[in-house]
N, C-alpha and C positions, 0 to 999 in steps of 0.2 A: 294249418294253414293249407295244407296240400286239398283237403275238404272241400274249402273254400273254392282253392283255385277251379278243382275242378268242376265244381257247379257252376262256375262263372263261362268255365271253356264250354262248357252245354248251353248253357241260357244263351250266350250269343251266339253260338253256333245255329243254335234255333232262329235265332232273329234273323243272322244273315241269308240264311236257305229260304228263310217267308217271305225275303224280299221286304218286309214291313217297312222299314228304316227307309231304304231308299224311296218306297210310294208314300213315308209321309215328309220326307226330304225334298220330292219332287212336289206337293203336294203345296209346301210349305214356302217353298218359293213363287205362288201364287199370288201372295201377302205381296213383298216389294214389287213385281210384276202391275200387279189392280192398283197400286198406289199410283204409280212413277205414270201410268197409262193417263188417270183421272188427271194428275197435272199438268201431263202434256197438253191434253186436250185443254185446260181450264188456258192455258197457256197460248194456245195457239186457239183465237176469236173464229177465225175461217173454219177450221176443223168442228170446232163444238156447235158452230148453228148446222152445218152438215150430218152432225149424230143427233139433233134434234133433243130428245131423252136424258140420254146417256150426256151430252155437251152442260143440259141444265143440271143434272146429279154434279157432274163436274168442275163446276164453275158452283156450286154450293158446296162442294166437300174443300174445295182450295178457296174457300172466301174466307179465310184466314190469312192467305199467303200461300207465294209457292217460291218462297224463300228455304234454306238448309231446316231454316228455325221450324218454319209450318210441317215438312218436310219430313222432322223427325219426330214430331208429336204426335202427325197421321199414322208413324211408321210405328210408336209406339201402342198406339192403341190399336192397331190392327194385330202386332204381336201379343198383346195383354186376352187379346178373343180366339186367332189364330188357332196360338198357339194350345190355347186352352183344349180344342178340339182335339186337332193334335195328338196332345197327348193324353186326351181322354181314352180317342181311341188305342193309341199304342199300348198303356195300363194295362186297359182292359182285354188285349190282346194275350200279354205277356201274362197276365193271370188268370183271364177266364177260355182261354187255351187250351188249358190242361183237361178242365171239366166237357166241354166239348169235344174233344179229340177223344176224351176218356182215356185218357194220358193217368190220371191223376191217382190214382192206385199201383199205377210202375211207379211213378215219379214218389211217393211215401214207401215204397218197397226196397228201394234202396236203400244203405246203409251208408246212410249221410243223415245228419242233426235237422232238422227240417227248420230252424233259426238258420243254418249254413243257407239253405234252399233260399228260402226269404229275404235274406241279406243279397244273394245273388242276383234277384230276381229286381230290389232295388235300387241296387249299384248299376243292373241294364237300364234301367230309366231313368237314370240318373245321367248316366253317358248318353243315351235317347234324348233328352232334352237338351245336353248341350251340344250334341251335333245337330235338333234342330233352332238352334240358336244362334250356333256358326252360322249355316247355311244360309236363314233369314238377315244378321247383321251383312254378312260379305255381300249378299244379294242387293241387300238394299244399299248397303252402301256404291254399290257398282249400278243402278239402276239413274244413283242420285247424282255421283258422276258425271254418267251420258247424259243428264238432262241440264247436264250445266248449270244446276241452279246457285241462286249467289246468296252473299253472307256463309260462305263457311268458314267462318274464321277458325283457330283451332278451340275456345272456349267454350262454343257452342258443340261443336262436333263433338267435344269430350261431356260437355251436360247428356247431350242429346243421347251420345251415345250407356254413357253412365246409366239413363232411368233406361234402357232399355233391357241393357239388363238386368239392372235391378229386377223389371219386371218380367222379364222371363224368368227371374230364380224364386221370387215369388208365384208366379202363375207354376211351377213346377211344383212347389209345396202345397198348395190347394188342389192339384189332384190328386196326392198320393192315398187320400180317403177311398178312392173310387178301387183302387187294391181290392179291400175290403168287398165293398159292393159286387166286386167281379167275385170274388171269393165265395161272399154268400149269395150271392145269387146265382152260383156256378156255371159262370158265362156272361157272356156277352151286352143282353138286354138292362139288365137293373143298372148296372156304371152308364149307359148311353140315358134311360130313359130318367136316372140321375140328375146327369149333366144338364140335361133339355131346362130340369127344375131348375136347378142351381142359376141357369143362366136368367130363369124368369124372378127368382128370389133376389138376382144380386142387380135386377131394372128396377126392383118394389124398393129393393131398399135403398134404392139410390135418391129415389124420387122422394120418399117419404122421409129422410136424414140419416138412414141408420145404415148408411153402404161403408162409414168410417169402421166400421164394426163387426160387419159380416161377414167372412174373409173370400168369399169370390167375388165381392164390387172391388175391393181395396185393389186388387191390380189393375184395376181400369181405371181405377182411381187414380192412381201413381200415373197413370199413362198422362191424363188430365189434365191434373194435380198443375199448376200457376204456383202453389205454395205447399211446402213440405207436410204431409199427411202428423199426424199428431202418433210421438212416439210408441202409442199402444198398438198401434193397425198390424207392422210389421210382425210385434211379435203376437198377433195372434191368429198372424196365416201361418207364425212358424209350428205354434201349440195346434194348431189345425192338423198340419204336413205329420209332425208327431204321434197327435191321435190316432191319426189314418193307418199310420207304420203299427202302432201298438195294437190298436184294434184287428188289423188285419194280423198279427201276430200271436195274437189270442184265439182269434179264429183259425189257423192254422193246427193249433197247439191242442185247444179243451174238445172241437166241434166234430160231431161224428162222420168222416170222409169213409166209409162203405158204400155208400151208394156212387 
């Protein structure tokens, strides 16, 4: 246990000193602020007319309504897309920086099992995801309260909050395979490229009707769904996360780390 504790201390210390959690947390604030701004514009026709194209887009986004239910729906969709990008950046940094900084040989030379190193990194990612979700969640509700949105009944707030949290959890799971891409690619480029590819394929999967079985489409479908997703969909996401962790573990254990 002391071995894992030491690696956790090292990983959290590296993350804090780099200020990456701070920058990604600040980036996550953009999501609720952007939605709140669009709803504010949509609720004020005079402001909407002055902003021209921005006002038109705000009206389009807020077409489904400007109450708490519509706000939480838009908010959840932004979490599915925005937190995915932020977590890909985070996991790419946690695993890829060891190669770009040339510290991988030093890390593997310490008298610590590689499984402990990997577990510490995945725990850091889980804590990082929790931090981003907390920041997005708290700022989102603050923005909604400042807008004085109507329809904020307890059932609607609880249902919307539950969907936000579940979407964030599924988004975290589908990001875990990028630890393998960052390790196998020995840096940041491969995971970032695969993230772009995953977003393109996720949109295509939704269009052709395969979104419920394509892991990277499922969080966004959950955010948009008026009805529950098939029971198999969350399991597909869970299996994807476990496969990503297993693939990362096998690569760190078996791959040639001499470079």
